[in-house]
C-alpha positions in Angstrom: 66.1 99.9 140.8 63.8 98.2 138.3 65.0 96.1 135.5 65.4 98.1 132.2 64.0 95.4 130.1 60.9 94.1 132.0 60.6 96.4 135.0 60.9 93.8 137.7 62.8 95.0 140.9 66.4 93.9 140.6 67.7 91.8 143.7 70.4 89.8 142.7 73.8 91.5 142.6 76.6 90.4 140.2 79.5 92.6 141.2 80.3 95.8 143.0 83.5 97.5 141.4 83.4 100.5 143.7 83.3 103.8 142.3 85.0 105.3 139.0 84.6 107.9 136.5 83.0 107.1 133.1 85.6 104.9 131.2 85.8 107.1 128.1 85.9 110.4 130.0 89.6 111.2 129.2 91.1 114.1 131.0 92.6 116.9 129.1 95.8 118.7 130.6 93.8 121.9 131.4 91.4 119.8 133.6 93.9 118.2 135.8 93.2 120.7 138.5 89.5 120.0 138.5 87.5 117.1 140.2 86.2 114.2 138.1 82.7 112.7 138.4 83.3 109.5 140.4 80.1 107.1 140.3 79.4 103.6 141.8 79.8 100.9 139.2 77.5 98.1 140.3 75.9 95.4 138.2 73.0 93.5 138.9 70.8 90.6 137.4 67.0 90.4 136.6 65.7 87.1 137.8 62.7 87.6 135.5 64.1 88.2 132.1 67.8 87.5 133.1 68.9 90.8 131.6 72.4 91.8 133.3 72.5 95.5 133.9 74.5 98.2 135.7 72.7 100.3 138.1 71.6 103.8 137.0 74.2 106.6 138.3 75.0 108.5 135.2 73.2 109.7 131.9 73.8 108.7 128.3 74.3 112.2 127.5 77.2 112.6 129.8 78.9 109.5 128.5 78.4 110.0 124.6 79.3 113.7 124.5 81.2 115.9 122.0 84.6 114.7 123.2 83.7 110.9 123.1 87.2 109.3 122.2 86.6 105.9 120.9 87.2 105.6 117.2 86.8 102.2 115.5 89.1 102.7 112.9 92.4 102.6 114.8 92.2 98.7 115.0 93.2 96.8 111.7 91.6 93.6 113.2 88.2 95.5 113.7 88.4 97.0 110.2 89.0 93.6 108.6 85.9 92.3 110.7 83.7 94.9 109.2 84.9 94.4 105.6 84.1 90.7 106.2 80.7 91.5 107.6 79.6 93.7 104.7 80.8 91.1 102.1 78.8 88.3 103.9 75.8 90.5 104.1 75.8 91.4 100.7 76.0 87.9 99.6 73.7 86.4 101.9 70.7 88.9 101.4 71.4 90.0 97.9 72.2 93.5 98.6 72.3 95.9 95.6 72.5 99.5 94.5 68.5 99.5 95.1 69.0 98.5 98.8 69.2 100.5 101.7 71.6 99.9 104.5 71.6 101.8 107.9 74.1 101.4 110.7 73.1 102.4 114.3 76.2 103.6 116.1 78.2 104.0 112.9 81.1 105.4 114.8 83.8 107.0 112.4 82.4 105.2 109.4 84.6 102.1 109.9 81.9 99.7 108.5 79.7 102.0 106.1 82.9 102.8 104.1 82.7 99.1 102.8 79.1 99.5 102.2 79.5 102.7 100.2 82.5 101.2 98.3 80.3 98.6 96.9 77.9 101.1 95.4 75.0 100.5 98.1 73.2 103.6 99.6 73.8 103.8 103.3 73.2 106.0 106.1 74.9 106.2 109.6 73.2 107.1 112.9 75.8 108.3 115.4 75.1 110.8 118.3 78.8 111.5 119.3 80.1 114.6 117.3 83.7 113.7 117.0 83.2 110.3 115.5 80.4 111.5 113.3 82.6 114.2 111.9 85.3 111.6 111.2 82.6 109.4 109.2 81.5 112.6 107.2 85.0 113.1 106.2 85.0 109.6 104.5 82.0 110.8 102.4 79.4 109.2 104.5 76.0 110.5 105.3 75.5 110.7 109.1 72.6 111.7 111.4 73.9 113.0 114.6 71.0 111.5 116.8 70.3 108.9 119.5 68.5 106.1 117.9 64.8 105.0 119.0 61.2 104.9 117.7 61.0 108.4 117.1 64.3 108.6 115.2 63.2 105.5 113.2 59.7 107.0 112.3 61.6 110.0 111.2 64.1 108.3 108.8 61.1 106.2 107.3 59.4 109.5 106.4 62.7 110.5 104.4 62.8 107.3 102.5 65.3 105.4 104.6 63.4 102.3 105.2 66.2 99.5 105.6 66.9 96.3 103.8 69.6 95.6 106.2 70.4 97.4 109.7 73.7 96.8 111.4 74.4 97.5 114.9 77.8 96.5 116.3 78.5 96.8 120.0 75.7 99.4 120.5 73.0 97.1 122.0 74.8 97.0 125.4 75.2 100.9 125.2 71.7 102.0 125.3 69.7 103.0 128.6 66.4 102.5 127.1 66.7 99.2 125.3 62.9 98.8 124.5 62.7 102.2 122.8 65.9 101.3 120.8 64.6 97.9 119.7 61.2 99.4 118.8 63.1 101.7 116.4 64.5 98.6 114.4 60.9 97.3 114.2 59.9 100.6 112.7 62.8 101.2 110.4 63.0 97.8 109.0 61.3 97.0 105.6 58.9 94.0 105.9 61.6 92.0 104.3 64.4 93.5 105.9 67.1 92.1 108.3 69.0 93.7 111.4 71.8 92.3 112.9 73.3 92.8 116.4 76.8 92.1 117.7 77.7 92.1 121.1 80.2 90.6 123.7 78.2 87.5 124.9 77.5 86.9 128.7 78.9 83.3 128.4 82.4 84.2 127.5 82.3 87.1 130.0 81.5 84.8 132.9 83.8 82.1 131.6 86.7 84.3 130.8 86.4 86.4 134.2 86.1 89.5 131.9 84.9 91.9 134.6 86.9 94.6 133.0 84.5 94.8 130.1 82.0 96.2 132.9 81.7 100.0 132.8 79.2 102.6 132.7 78.7 103.0 128.9 77.7 99.3 129.1 74.1 99.4 130.4 73.6 95.7 129.5 75.6 92.5 129.6 73.8 90.1 127.0 72.8 86.5 126.5 70.7 85.4 123.8 68.1 84.5 126.5 67.6 88.0 127.4 67.8 89.3 123.8 65.2 86.9 122.4 62.7 88.1 125.0 63.5 91.7 124.5 63.2 91.3 120.6 59.7 89.7 121.2 58.6 92.4 123.4 59.3 94.8 120.5 58.1 93.4 117.5 61.2 91.5 116.5 62.1 87.8 115.9 65.4 86.2 116.2 66.0 83.9 113.2 69.7 83.1 113.5 72.7 83.4 115.7 76.6 82.9 115.2 79.6 82.9 117.4 82.3 85.5 116.8 85.9 85.9 118.2 85.7 89.6 118.5 86.0 91.3 121.9 86.8 88.2 123.5 83.8 86.2 122.4 80.6 87.9 120.9 77.4 86.9 119.3 75.7 88.2 116.0 72.1 87.9 116.2 69.9 88.2 113.1 66.4 89.5 113.5 63.3 90.1 111.5 60.2 92.1 112.0 57.5 89.8 113.6 54.9 91.1 111.2 57.1 90.9 108.2 58.1 88.2 105.5 59.6 85.8 107.7 62.7 83.5 107.2 62.9 80.2 108.8 64.5 80.1 112.2 67.8 78.3 112.2 68.7 75.6 114.5 71.7 77.6 115.8 69.1 79.7 117.8 67.9 76.9 119.8 71.5 75.4 120.3 72.6 78.7 121.7 69.6 79.1 123.9 70.2 75.4 125.2 74.0 76.2 125.8 73.0 79.3 128.0 70.5 77.1 130.0 73.1 74.4 130.5 75.7 77.0 131.6 73.2 78.4 134.2 72.1 81.8 132.8 68.7 81.3 134.7 70.2 80.3 138.0 71.3 82.8 140.6 74.4 80.5 141.4 75.8 81.2 138.0 76.4 84.8 138.8 78.3 84.2 142.0 81.7 83.4 140.7 82.7 87.0 139.0 83.2 89.1 142.1 85.8 86.7 143.7 87.5 86.1 140.3 87.8 90.0 139.8 89.4 90.4 143.3 91.8 87.7 142.5 92.8 89.5 139.2 93.1 92.8 140.8 95.6 91.1 143.5 97.7 89.3 140.9 98.1 92.7 138.9 99.1 94.6 142.0 101.7 92.0 143.2 103.2 91.9 139.6 103.3 95.9 139.4 104.7 96.2 143.0 107.4 93.5 142.3 108.5 95.0 139.2 109.0 98.4 140.9 111.0 96.8 143.7 113.1 95.3 140.9 113.8 98.5 139.3 111.8 97.4 136.2 109.6 99.8 134.1 106.2 98.9 133.3 104.1 100.9 130.7 100.6 100.2 129.1 99.3 99.9 125.6 95.8 100.6 124.5 93.7 103.4 126.4 90.8 101.2 126.4 87.6 101.4 128.5 88.2 98.1 129.7 91.7 98.9 131.0 90.2 101.9 132.9 87.8 99.6 134.9 90.8 97.4 135.5 93.2 100.2 136.6 90.6 102.0 138.6 89.2 99.0 140.5 92.9 98.0 141.3 93.8 101.5 142.3 96.7 101.7 139.7 98.4 105.1 139.4 101.4 106.4 137.3 103.7 105.4 140.0 103.1 101.9 139.0 102.2 102.2 135.3 104.1 105.1 133.9 102.1 105.8 130.8 99.9 104.2 128.3 100.6 104.3 124.6 97.6 104.4 122.0 97.6 104.9 118.2 94.3 107.2 118.5 95.6 110.9 118.4 92.2 111.9 120.1 93.4 110.3 123.2 97.2 111.2 123.1 98.2 114.1 125.3 95.3 113.3 127.6 95.2 111.3 130.8 93.2 108.1 131.7 90.1 108.9 133.8 90.5 108.1 137.5 94.2 107.1 137.4 95.5 110.0 135.4 97.9 108.1 133.8 99.2 110.0 130.7 98.4 108.8 127.4 101.1 108.9 124.8 102.1 108.0 121.2 103.2 104.4 120.4 106.6 105.9 119.2 107.4 106.4 122.9 107.8 102.5 123.3 110.8 102.4 121.1 112.2 105.6 122.7 112.3 104.4 126.2 112.3 100.6 126.0 110.4 99.5 128.9 110.8 96.3 130.4 107.3 95.2 130.4 104.1 96.4 128.3 100.7 95.8 130.0 98.3 95.2 127.1 94.9 96.7 128.5 92.8 95.6 125.4 93.6 91.9 125.7 91.2 91.0 123.2 93.7 92.7 120.7 96.8 91.0 122.1 97.8 89.1 118.8 97.5 92.3 116.9 99.4 94.3 119.3 102.3 91.7 119.6 102.6 91.5 116.1 102.8 95.0 115.6 105.4 95.8 118.3 107.4 92.5 117.7 110.6 94.8 117.6 110.3 95.0 121.6 111.8 91.6 121.8 115.1 93.1 120.6 115.6 94.9 124.1 113.9 91.9 126.1 110.6 93.6 126.8 107.8 91.3 127.5 104.0 91.6 127.0 101.7 91.3 130.0 97.8 90.6 130.2 95.8 90.6 133.5 92.6 89.0 132.3 91.6 86.2 132.8 94.6 85.8 134.9 98.2 87.5 134.9 100.3 86.2 131.8 103.7 87.2 130.8 105.0 86.4 127.2 
């Protein structure tokens, strides 16, 4: 396979997580007698542009289909993050009722609702029917499309040249990353700004976050790789900031290379230097993740097997894609993890892909009073422990597996 960014043949492996179904392909009850699509989950590194990427085994159309079940609005933490983002962008770039805001991967309208609430015209681009419909129900204008140069040119012709383009947790999800970024250079006004948010490679590696690797994530991004990709596609990075979301993310600010240019902020050089110092341009840097993942798998299995031997009941919380990577890599089934609770009704009543563990309503936790609750979206642990503080009344404990097994 060649690099999706620069075309160089990939020769440096990062990790092989075996095979698994796509992490958001939740199974309906009427599909339990059917076979699932299990495909290899391998990640490699380009030694030319240092883009980390999954190897090609499945298509975007099959991953982001009509039954796509990830809805952003079920996390209060993420909603608060989106509200703060809109407030900051309005103030920093002087957005008004005369501005145009376009969000790529608008999901269920979790962010654009705050733009619209400030009286700023906005448009969402969202290819998954389920989430696009949820956004429309909020009164938002949504185009059900995959984004790229062609889509961008179409939107320009309709008067949607943008002052601000937002793209949260989507840059990693696109198979043709050059076409995707080229669309931003097309749709932005000469004075426009685009922001990309994505989990950063440095925290993935430092935190042993191998469970964030799954088929929907085609790329795992450093500023080193993103800057090169942007330059190739008519964009310039002019600022970057660190975020705590998703276990450690970057927010990258870009502008058209041929537009009205803002000064490049010192944070860009500082982040690039931090990445060089960490070793992102050396093969040795990437050798640590595979053994760390194996150690995490063994810790989790020892805990689950011992809990079962002790007659303790373990359940999960959060039917997250990262949880599916972890459970399928470790081979966990319902005999060790009885069920997983999730607040998203679109997931309740279904089964996790691969493991076939049932997804239930959070009310089940109080009804059955389990001994342990394995929190699969560990990045939301503070929100979840606060929301379910009452479990301490019967002595239940929360468990996370990444970056190491922790019981609290």
